C-alpha positions as CSV (number, residue, x, y, z in Angstrom):
1,F,179.2,233.3,-20.4
2,P,177.8,232.7,-23.9
3,K,178.5,229.4,-25.7
4,Q,181.5,229.4,-28.1
5,I,181.2,228.8,-31.8
6,S,183.6,226.2,-33.3
7,L,185.5,227.5,-36.3
8,G,187.2,224.2,-36.9
9,G,190.3,222.7,-35.4
10,K,191.1,224.4,-32.1
11,N,189.7,227.8,-33.3
12,V,186.6,229.2,-31.6
13,A,184.7,232.5,-31.6
14,W,181.8,234.1,-29.8
15,A,178.9,236.2,-31.3
16,Q,179.5,239.8,-30.5
17,S,175.7,240.3,-29.8
18,E,175.8,237.5,-27.2
19,I,178.9,239.0,-25.5
20,T,177.3,242.5,-25.4
21,G,174.1,241.1,-23.9
22,W,176.0,239.1,-21.4
23,M,178.0,242.2,-20.3
24,A,174.8,244.2,-20.1
25,D,173.3,241.6,-17.7
26,R,176.5,241.6,-15.5
27,I,176.4,245.4,-15.3
28,A,172.7,245.4,-14.4
29,E,173.3,242.8,-11.7
30,R,176.2,245.0,-10.3
31,N,174.1,248.1,-10.4
32,R,171.2,246.4,-8.5
33,G,173.6,246.0,-5.6
34,Y,174.1,249.8,-5.4
35,D,170.3,250.4,-5.2
36,A,170.0,248.7,-1.8
């Protein structure tokens, strides 16, 4: 999972582009299993 970005205190966030890329990678890995 992408690294979080500290917003100060206990608040954190994640970059949407990194989350989208991470999800695309997970979907590609899942789909590779169906090709076998």
